[in-house]
matplotlib code that plots the C-alpha trace (Angstrom):
import matplotlib.pyplot as plt

x = [-14.0, -12.7, -9.5, -10.9, -12.2, -8.6, -6.9, -9.2, -8.6, -5.0, -5.8, -7.6, -4.4, -2.3, -4.2, -4.6, -1.1, -0.2, -2.7, -0.5, 2.4, 1.5, 0.6, 4.0, 6.8, 10.6, 12.9, 10.8, 10.5, 7.0, 7.6, 9.9, 7.9, 5.3, 7.3, 8.5, 5.2, 4.0, 7.4, 6.5, 2.9, 3.9, 6.5, 4.0, 1.0, 2.9, 4.5, 0.9, -0.7, 1.6, 1.6, -2.2, -3.7, -1.5, 0.1, -3.1, -4.3, -1.1, -2.0, -5.2, -5.4, -8.1, -6.0, -2.6, -1.5, -3.6, -1.7, 1.6, 0.7, 0.2, 3.2, 4.8, 3.5, 4.4, 8.0, 7.4, 6.6, 9.3, 11.7, 9.6, 10.4, 14.0, 14.2, 12.4, 15.1, 17.9, 16.6, 16.6, 13.5, 13.5, 14.0, 11.4, 12.5, 11.2, 7.8, 7.6, 8.5, 6.0, 3.5, 4.6, 4.4, 0.6, -0.4, 1.6, -0.1, -3.5, -3.7, -2.4, -5.1, -7.7, -6.8, -7.3, -10.4, -12.2, -10.9, -9.0, -11.2, -14.4, -12.0, -10.5, -14.0, -15.2, -12.2, -11.8, -14.3, -16.1, -13.7, -10.6, -11.5, -12.3, -9.4, -6.9, -8.1, -7.1, -3.7, -3.0, -4.0, -2.2, 0.8, 0.3, -0.4, 2.7, 5.1, 3.5]
y = [7.7, 4.0, 2.5, 0.9, 4.0, 5.6, 3.0, 2.6, 6.5, 5.5, 2.3, 4.5, 7.2, 4.6, 2.9, 6.6, 7.0, 3.5, 4.8, 7.7, 6.1, 3.8, 6.5, 8.1, 7.1, 7.5, 9.1, 12.3, 14.6, 13.6, 9.7, 10.6, 12.8, 10.4, 7.4, 9.3, 10.3, 6.4, 5.5, 7.7, 7.1, 3.1, 3.5, 5.9, 3.9, 0.6, 1.7, 3.0, 0.2, -2.3, -0.3, 0.4, -2.3, -5.4, -4.9, -5.6, -7.8, -10.0, -10.2, -12.2, -15.8, -15.4, -12.5, -13.3, -15.3, -12.7, -9.9, -11.7, -12.7, -8.7, -7.7, -9.8, -8.1, -5.0, -6.6, -7.7, -4.4, -3.0, -5.2, -4.3, -0.7, -0.7, -2.9, 0.0, 2.5, 0.4, 0.3, 2.9, 4.9, 4.7, 0.8, -1.8, -3.6, -0.9, -0.6, -4.1, -4.0, -1.2, -3.4, -6.0, -3.4, -2.5, -6.1, -6.9, -3.7, -4.4, -8.0, -6.8, -3.9, -6.7, -9.2, -6.0, -4.9, -8.3, -10.1, -8.6, -6.2, -8.8, -10.9, -8.2, -6.7, -9.3, -9.2, -5.5, -3.3, -0.1, 2.4, 0.3, 0.9, 4.3, 4.7, 2.9, 5.0, 8.2, 6.7, 6.1, 9.3, 11.6, 8.9, 8.9, 13.2, 13.8, 11.3, 12.0]
z = [10.1, 10.4, 9.4, 6.5, 5.3, 5.8, 4.1, 1.5, 0.5, 0.5, -1.7, -4.1, -4.1, -4.8, -7.9, -9.5, -9.3, -10.8, -13.3, -13.9, -14.0, -16.8, -19.0, -19.1, -21.5, -21.5, -18.9, -18.1, -15.1, -15.4, -15.3, -12.5, -10.4, -10.6, -9.7, -6.2, -5.5, -5.6, -4.0, -1.0, -1.0, -1.0, 1.8, 4.4, 3.6, 4.4, 7.5, 9.0, 7.9, 9.6, 12.8, 13.1, 11.3, 11.3, 14.8, 16.5, 14.4, 14.5, 18.3, 17.4, 16.5, 13.9, 12.0, 12.8, 9.5, 7.3, 8.9, 8.7, 4.9, 4.3, 5.6, 3.1, 0.5, 1.7, 1.4, -2.4, -3.1, -2.1, -3.5, -6.4, -6.4, -5.5, -9.1, -10.9, -9.3, -10.1, -14.1, -16.8, -16.7, -20.6, -21.1, -21.6, -18.7, -16.7, -17.8, -17.2, -13.5, -13.5, -14.8, -12.2, -9.7, -10.4, -10.6, -7.1, -5.6, -6.9, -5.7, -2.1, -2.0, -3.1, -0.4, 2.0, 1.0, -0.3, 2.5, 5.4, 6.1, 6.5, 8.8, 11.0, 11.5, 13.5, 15.8, 16.2, 18.2, 16.7, 19.2, 18.0, 14.4, 15.0, 17.3, 15.0, 12.1, 13.6, 14.7, 10.9, 9.6, 11.8, 10.7, 7.1, 7.4, 9.2, 6.9, 3.5]

ax = plt.figure().add_subplot(projection="3d")
ax.plot(x, y, z, "-o")
ax.set_aspect("equal")
plt.show()
């Protein structure tokens, strides 16, 4: 497995959790459980991605700006999650924030999958791609 496959697996999980979350309504245990799982998944994924994907890319001129942009998007996602936590789960505002979170996350995932992966693929060696995947996957499994 390479770093792109490892990251894409987590992206698919995030998409699924967001879809499940948007199917819930009210302040229910189901909504709270899915939200907690999504929050943890986003946090662990962002931490692992920054350590084992963005850090090596920040060191390269061709990918430095892209990596910084990715980190900034992680911060924006974190802020939305925090706002959701502060909003009553059964309010219309919570659902609005959830839709915004889905849009932001899907935009970020598309940036990575359609742009970042291609550009970074030109600067990382094959051994780096597999080594980073191992470190990334180990970190995610340990912290999930």
